[in-house]
Kinemage of the C-alpha trace (Angstrom):
@kinemage 1
@onewidth
@group {chain A} dominant
@subgroup {mainchain}
@vectorlist {calphas} color= white
{ca unk a 1} P 36.679 84.219 123.706
{ca unk a 2} L 34.083 81.560 124.818
{ca unk a 3} L 35.684 78.429 126.470
{ca unk a 4} L 34.833 76.269 123.158
{ca unk a 5} L 37.217 79.025 121.375
{ca unk a 6} L 40.150 79.109 123.589
{ca unk a 7} L 40.389 75.030 123.505
{ca unk a 8} L 40.419 75.488 119.688
{ca unk a 9} L 42.852 78.238 120.171
{ca unk a 10} L 45.284 76.315 122.282
{ca unk a 11} L 44.972 73.136 119.520
{ca unk a 12} L 45.987 75.978 116.757
{ca unk a 13} L 48.841 77.101 119.150
{ca unk a 14} L 50.153 73.407 119.367
{ca unk a 15} L 49.408 72.413 115.900
{ca unk a 16} L 51.945 75.354 115.018
{ca unk a 17} L 54.679 74.280 117.798
{ca unk a 18} L 54.575 70.820 116.093
{ca unk a 19} L 55.092 71.875 112.463
{ca unk a 20} L 58.037 74.337 113.995
{ca unk a 21} L 59.726 71.223 115.156
{ca unk a 22} L 60.743 70.552 111.550
{ca unk a 23} L 60.385 74.297 110.047
{ca unk a 24} L 62.919 75.967 112.201
{ca unk a 25} L 62.311 79.700 112.662
{ca unk a 26} L 59.438 80.079 109.967
{ca unk a 27} L 56.459 80.784 112.678
{ca unk a 28} L 54.800 83.640 110.674
{ca unk a 29} L 55.081 81.156 107.429
{ca unk a 30} L 53.389 78.490 109.475
{ca unk a 31} L 50.771 80.962 110.922
{ca unk a 32} L 49.955 82.207 107.608
{ca unk a 33} L 49.133 78.304 106.359
{ca unk a 34} L 46.835 77.776 109.301
{ca unk a 35} L 45.059 81.457 108.451
{ca unk a 36} L 44.747 79.999 105.108
{ca unk a 37} L 43.192 76.639 106.198
{ca unk a 38} L 40.658 78.188 108.764
{ca unk a 39} L 39.806 80.707 106.012
{ca unk a 40} L 38.687 77.759 103.708
{ca unk a 41} L 41.317 79.046 101.267
{ca unk a 42} L 44.348 77.836 99.266
{ca unk a 43} L 47.876 79.055 99.242
{ca unk a 44} L 50.501 79.489 96.749
{ca unk a 45} L 54.211 79.374 97.967
{ca unk a 46} L 56.874 81.104 95.566
{ca unk a 47} L 60.453 80.606 96.413
{ca unk a 48} L 63.809 79.456 95.331
{ca unk a 49} L 64.420 75.475 95.726
{ca unk a 50} L 65.458 73.603 98.798
{ca unk a 51} L 63.985 76.183 101.691
{ca unk a 52} L 61.341 73.728 102.660
{ca unk a 53} L 57.975 74.335 100.942
{ca unk a 54} L 57.049 70.736 100.521
{ca unk a 55} L 58.316 69.817 103.954
{ca unk a 56} L 56.143 72.639 105.276
{ca unk a 57} L 52.853 71.205 103.723
{ca unk a 58} L 53.557 67.840 104.621
{ca unk a 59} L 54.116 68.506 108.381
{ca unk a 60} L 51.230 70.651 108.466
{ca unk a 61} L 49.025 68.329 107.313
{ca unk a 62} L 50.704 65.383 109.612
{ca unk a 63} L 50.200 67.398 112.739
{ca unk a 64} L 46.342 68.064 112.010
{ca unk a 65} L 45.723 64.365 111.249
{ca unk a 66} L 44.873 65.118 107.562
{ca unk a 67} L 45.223 62.999 104.235
{ca unk a 68} L 47.672 65.002 102.217
{ca unk a 69} L 48.691 63.967 98.800
{ca unk a 70} L 51.498 65.258 96.538
{ca unk a 71} L 51.484 65.919 92.827
{ca unk a 72} L 55.164 66.464 91.360
{ca unk a 73} L 53.827 68.664 88.118
{ca unk a 74} L 55.513 68.020 85.226
{ca unk a 75} L 54.589 68.793 81.334
{ca unk a 76} L 53.301 65.006 81.070
{ca unk a 77} L 51.065 65.112 84.225
{ca unk a 78} L 47.601 64.886 82.682
{ca unk a 79} L 44.186 66.558 84.209
{ca unk a 80} L 42.504 63.138 84.789
{ca unk a 81} L 45.607 62.410 87.277
{ca unk a 82} L 44.563 65.120 89.437
{ca unk a 83} L 40.704 64.949 89.360
{ca unk a 84} L 40.296 61.346 88.263
{ca unk a 85} L 38.554 59.450 85.661
{ca unk a 86} L 35.757 56.819 84.732
{ca unk a 87} L 36.714 53.096 83.792
{ca unk a 88} L 34.478 50.516 82.710
{ca unk a 89} L 34.055 47.575 85.041
{ca unk a 90} L 33.546 44.045 83.002
{ca unk a 91} L 32.469 42.413 86.305
{ca unk a 92} L 29.556 44.878 87.074
{ca unk a 93} L 28.915 46.132 83.573
{ca unk a 94} L 29.208 49.580 84.773
{ca unk a 95} L 31.456 52.515 84.624
{ca unk a 96} L 33.147 53.484 87.925
{ca unk a 97} L 35.042 56.627 89.015
{ca unk a 98} L 38.329 56.191 89.850
{ca unk a 99} L 39.484 58.866 92.324
{ca unk a 100} L 42.237 61.377 91.482
{ca unk a 101} L 44.978 62.905 93.475
{ca unk a 102} L 43.065 65.914 94.512
{ca unk a 103} L 40.659 63.526 96.898
{ca unk a 104} L 42.012 64.265 100.347
{ca unk a 105} L 42.276 67.092 102.789
{ca unk a 106} L 45.678 68.862 101.635
{ca unk a 107} L 46.919 68.605 98.012
{ca unk a 108} L 50.534 69.488 97.349
{ca unk a 109} L 50.918 70.954 93.882
{ca unk a 110} L 54.593 70.960 93.659
{ca unk a 111} L 55.890 73.255 90.968
{ca unk a 112} L 52.552 73.862 89.421
{ca unk a 113} L 54.151 76.126 86.857
{ca unk a 114} L 55.755 73.140 85.532
{ca unk a 115} L 52.548 71.335 83.903
{ca unk a 116} L 50.454 72.354 81.053
{ca unk a 117} L 47.727 75.103 81.300
{ca unk a 118} L 44.878 72.216 80.660
{ca unk a 119} L 46.406 70.510 83.876
{ca unk a 120} L 46.496 73.694 85.775
{ca unk a 121} L 42.624 74.553 85.027
{ca unk a 122} L 41.802 71.111 86.411
{ca unk a 123} L 42.167 72.738 89.735
{ca unk a 124} L 39.789 75.588 89.412
{ca unk a 125} L 36.654 73.564 90.008
{ca unk a 126} L 38.133 71.979 92.899
{ca unk a 127} L 39.777 75.303 94.434
{ca unk a 128} L 36.402 77.086 93.778
{ca unk a 129} L 33.519 74.611 94.608
{ca unk a 130} L 35.387 71.749 96.332
{ca unk a 131} L 34.202 69.482 93.910
{ca unk a 132} L 35.249 67.827 90.659
{ca unk a 133} L 32.726 66.743 87.610
{ca unk a 134} L 33.660 63.436 85.819
{ca unk a 135} L 31.199 62.456 82.894
{ca unk a 136} L 28.538 65.071 84.420
{ca unk a 137} L 28.692 63.427 87.483
{ca unk a 138} L 29.511 65.602 90.690
{ca unk a 139} L 31.988 64.194 93.290
{ca unk a 140} L 32.346 65.959 96.436
{ca unk a 141} L 36.170 66.364 97.955
{ca unk a 142} L 36.743 65.809 101.188
{ca unk a 143} L 36.374 68.255 104.003
{ca unk a 144} L 38.398 70.471 104.995
{ca unk a 145} L 40.051 70.884 101.649
{ca unk a 146} L 43.183 72.843 100.949
{ca unk a 147} L 45.635 73.451 97.805
{ca unk a 148} L 49.082 74.050 98.617
{ca unk a 149} L 50.971 75.290 95.396
{ca unk a 150} L 54.572 75.882 94.982
{ca unk a 151} L 56.505 77.346 92.234
{ca unk a 152} L 60.049 78.549 91.750
{ca unk a 153} L 60.886 82.175 91.393
{ca unk a 154} L 63.844 81.249 89.499
{ca unk a 155} L 64.388 78.943 86.380
{ca unk a 156} L 61.227 79.938 83.873
{ca unk a 157} L 62.669 78.005 80.997
{ca unk a 158} L 59.673 75.090 80.483
{ca unk a 159} L 57.256 76.722 82.862
{ca unk a 160} L 53.540 77.965 82.288
{ca unk a 161} L 53.073 81.005 84.479
{ca unk a 162} L 49.551 80.680 85.938
{ca unk a 163} L 46.810 82.811 84.609
{ca unk a 164} L 45.357 85.572 86.423
{ca unk a 165} L 41.804 83.472 86.878
{ca unk a 166} L 43.740 80.576 88.789
{ca unk a 167} L 45.930 83.205 90.780
{ca unk a 168} L 42.609 85.049 91.776
{ca unk a 169} L 41.898 81.196 93.535
{ca unk a 170} L 44.441 81.450 96.018
{ca unk a 171} L 43.917 83.076 99.235
{ca unk a 172} L 47.416 84.072 99.482
{ca unk a 173} L 50.788 84.162 97.946
{ca unk a 174} L 53.759 84.100 100.367
{ca unk a 175} L 57.433 83.481 100.459
{ca unk a 176} L 59.281 81.685 102.800
{ca unk a 177} L 62.614 83.220 102.520
{ca unk a 178} L 66.573 81.625 103.626
{ca unk a 179} L 66.765 80.595 107.186
{ca unk a 180} L 69.330 82.650 109.380
{ca unk a 181} L 73.107 80.776 109.868
{ca unk a 182} L 71.898 80.006 113.518
{ca unk a 183} L 68.727 78.124 112.102
{ca unk a 184} L 70.180 76.703 109.356
{ca unk a 185} L 72.860 75.170 111.792
{ca unk a 186} L 70.016 73.676 113.914
{ca unk a 187} L 68.179 72.331 110.492
{ca unk a 188} L 71.174 70.189 109.286
{ca unk a 189} L 71.933 69.143 112.926
{ca unk a 190} L 68.268 67.764 113.437
{ca unk a 191} L 68.500 65.701 110.672
{ca unk a 192} L 71.934 64.324 111.234
{ca unk a 193} L 69.992 60.906 112.328
{ca unk a 194} L 67.054 61.169 110.342
{ca unk a 195} L 64.118 63.303 109.077
{ca unk a 196} L 62.073 65.014 112.117
{ca unk a 197} L 59.049 64.817 110.191
{ca unk a 198} L 58.828 61.221 111.163
{ca unk a 199} L 58.513 62.442 115.103
{ca unk a 200} L 55.271 64.803 114.470
{ca unk a 201} L 52.467 63.675 116.402
{ca unk a 202} L 48.965 64.775 115.075
{ca unk a 203} L 47.256 66.956 117.388
{ca unk a 204} L 43.465 66.830 116.264
{ca unk a 205} L 41.435 65.227 113.596
{ca unk a 206} L 39.575 66.599 110.581
{ca unk a 207} L 36.040 66.619 112.551
{ca unk a 208} L 37.911 68.822 114.969
{ca unk a 209} L 39.312 71.210 112.398
{ca unk a 210} L 36.126 71.245 110.346
{ca unk a 211} L 34.534 72.345 114.152
{ca unk a 212} L 37.258 75.095 114.468
{ca unk a 213} L 36.810 76.507 111.058
{ca unk a 214} L 32.957 77.035 111.560
{ca unk a 215} L 33.933 78.635 114.678
{ca unk a 216} L 36.135 80.896 112.848
{ca unk a 217} L 33.438 82.082 110.722
{ca unk a 218} L 31.323 83.112 114.002
{ca unk a 219} L 34.507 85.663 114.857
{ca unk a 220} L 32.923 89.473 115.051
{ca unk a 221} L 32.958 91.989 112.623
{ca unk a 222} L 31.899 95.285 112.846
{ca unk a 223} L 30.434 97.067 110.194
{ca unk a 224} L 32.972 99.808 110.056
{ca unk a 225} L 35.450 96.997 109.522
{ca unk a 226} L 33.539 95.787 106.370
{ca unk a 227} L 33.580 99.258 105.129
{ca unk a 228} L 37.201 99.615 105.542
{ca unk a 229} L 38.155 96.079 103.706
{ca unk a 230} L 35.950 97.364 100.745
{ca unk a 231} L 37.666 101.047 100.598
{ca unk a 232} L 41.034 99.354 100.587
{ca unk a 233} L 40.320 96.725 97.677
{ca unk a 234} L 38.504 99.375 95.770
{ca unk a 235} L 41.673 101.452 96.066
{ca unk a 236} L 43.685 98.927 94.183
{ca unk a 237} L 41.228 99.586 91.056
{ca unk a 238} L 41.939 103.408 90.737
{ca unk a 239} L 45.494 103.641 91.449
{ca unk a 240} L 47.468 105.095 88.671
{ca unk a 241} L 50.020 102.154 88.527
{ca unk a 242} L 47.404 99.606 88.485
{ca unk a 243} L 46.316 98.187 85.313
{ca unk a 244} L 43.907 95.439 86.801
{ca unk a 245} L 42.841 95.994 90.563
{ca unk a 246} L 41.228 93.138 92.895
{ca unk a 247} L 37.774 91.821 92.677
{ca unk a 248} L 34.994 91.636 94.991
{ca unk a 249} L 36.384 87.734 95.558
{ca unk a 250} L 39.492 89.757 96.821
{ca unk a 251} L 37.175 91.410 99.624
{ca unk a 252} L 35.679 88.337 100.604
{ca unk a 253} L 39.083 86.449 100.946
{ca unk a 254} L 40.313 89.252 103.071
{ca unk a 255} L 37.390 89.279 105.423
{ca unk a 256} L 37.908 85.564 105.637
{ca unk a 257} L 41.657 85.780 106.437
{ca unk a 258} L 40.926 88.948 108.674
{ca unk a 259} L 38.652 86.585 110.882
{ca unk a 260} L 41.331 84.014 110.855
{ca unk a 261} L 44.060 86.294 111.867
{ca unk a 262} L 41.835 87.269 114.785
{ca unk a 263} L 41.366 84.029 116.178
{ca unk a 264} L 45.157 82.855 115.949
{ca unk a 265} L 45.855 86.176 117.896
{ca unk a 266} L 43.475 84.804 120.384
{ca unk a 267} L 40.375 87.059 119.790
{ca unk a 268} L 36.911 86.977 118.919
{ca unk a 269} L 36.751 90.153 116.789
{ca unk a 270} L 38.540 91.664 114.066
{ca unk a 271} L 40.207 94.830 114.590
{ca unk a 272} L 41.995 96.917 112.094
{ca unk a 273} L 45.161 95.397 112.587
{ca unk a 274} L 44.039 92.340 111.267
{ca unk a 275} L 42.858 93.505 107.943
{ca unk a 276} L 46.315 95.545 107.614
{ca unk a 277} L 48.473 92.398 108.388
{ca unk a 278} L 46.245 90.399 105.782
{ca unk a 279} L 46.130 93.130 103.217
{ca unk a 280} L 49.412 92.207 101.315
{ca unk a 281} L 49.487 88.623 101.534
{ca unk a 282} L 45.684 88.403 100.126
{ca unk a 283} L 45.948 91.133 97.442
{ca unk a 284} L 49.208 91.390 95.946
{ca unk a 285} L 49.514 88.570 93.721
{ca unk a 286} L 45.777 89.938 92.301
{ca unk a 287} L 47.256 93.027 90.844
{ca unk a 288} L 48.505 93.708 87.209
{ca unk a 289} L 50.572 96.806 87.132
{ca unk a 290} L 51.038 99.296 84.148
{ca unk a 291} L 53.582 99.093 81.837
{ca unk a 292} L 54.996 102.443 83.309
{ca unk a 293} L 55.134 100.883 87.001
{ca unk a 294} L 57.047 97.946 85.864
{ca unk a 295} L 59.532 99.919 84.135
{ca unk a 296} L 60.271 102.115 86.927
{ca unk a 297} L 60.289 99.114 89.147
{ca unk a 298} L 57.499 99.674 91.324
{ca unk a 299} L 55.945 96.340 93.288
{ca unk a 300} L 52.773 95.352 94.143
{ca unk a 301} L 53.878 95.830 97.805
{ca unk a 302} L 54.806 99.207 97.361
{ca unk a 303} L 51.603 100.106 95.888
{ca unk a 304} L 49.606 98.140 98.779
{ca unk a 305} L 51.988 99.793 101.395
{ca unk a 306} L 50.881 103.477 100.000
{ca unk a 307} L 46.989 102.566 99.813
{ca unk a 308} L 47.339 101.350 103.580
{ca unk a 309} L 48.567 104.973 104.473
{ca unk a 310} L 46.029 106.841 102.232
{ca unk a 311} L 43.045 105.051 103.829
{ca unk a 312} L 42.404 106.151 107.405
{ca unk a 313} L 41.331 102.941 109.440
{ca unk a 314} L 38.297 103.096 111.726
{ca unk a 315} L 37.984 103.391 115.486
{ca unk a 316} L 36.646 100.046 116.761
{ca unk a 317} L 36.820 100.704 120.581
{ca unk a 318} L 38.950 97.472 121.029
{ca unk a 319} L 42.691 97.331 121.134
{ca unk a 320} L 44.966 94.540 120.216
């Protein structure tokens, strides 16, 4: 890696260390959020209540000095609450744009599946185009911009499942899982006198993060890695247990995630292991299995594992 990339890599490791002061024992999860941010993507966290989903998003934003806003999604939340709206100003005799919650660097959409489909869809333009359009006027979101959405995997009463079109906008879908006994002891002891999140120190600012994101785009990818990515994604469209496979957008997202994975691993080039590591996180939530597969309790991850085994990785001449 160049000196510039080494400095950026050091900052990213320092950010992960800072977040882990609050999120104990979840280094891999923290790394996945950083990969999503560096890829210019968004992430969906699905897990049971109380495992630290909201705390994780807040800690990440604070460690990078980014503007982080949170919306607790409920059925009465309106689309205009998220995107903003225009209001007539009597003093200027003009309509003015009032910024919505989405005008920030990290937008935490808490329990996104508890709001109406209309409000959910209000995020589509922001996630894809990084803009909002109000009364035919386009307003650009700050950079960087990332949506971290959470939803509980239990308690489906009163929820609105995310449609496939919106799920496809998320770079990754992940789960945090419960901590170990020792980790949970450390968590509650750290909070005896207060919340450790107040002690997080910003490692950088948004300008530096934008520079790092631009640098990640320069991570080298050989032609046979491009071919490997496309073969893996294409195989999901032909698998017997898959009704709807991953789209070309998934190939693009897998490429971006593989670049970011290589970067956080301290390399300036992508190897097959980067693609293999990101493949389940990037692709699983984009698949719709056949009814027969669901009856036989075949999971998306088992299908993807089978695909990984069936396609030989390319030889790049470079080791980890």
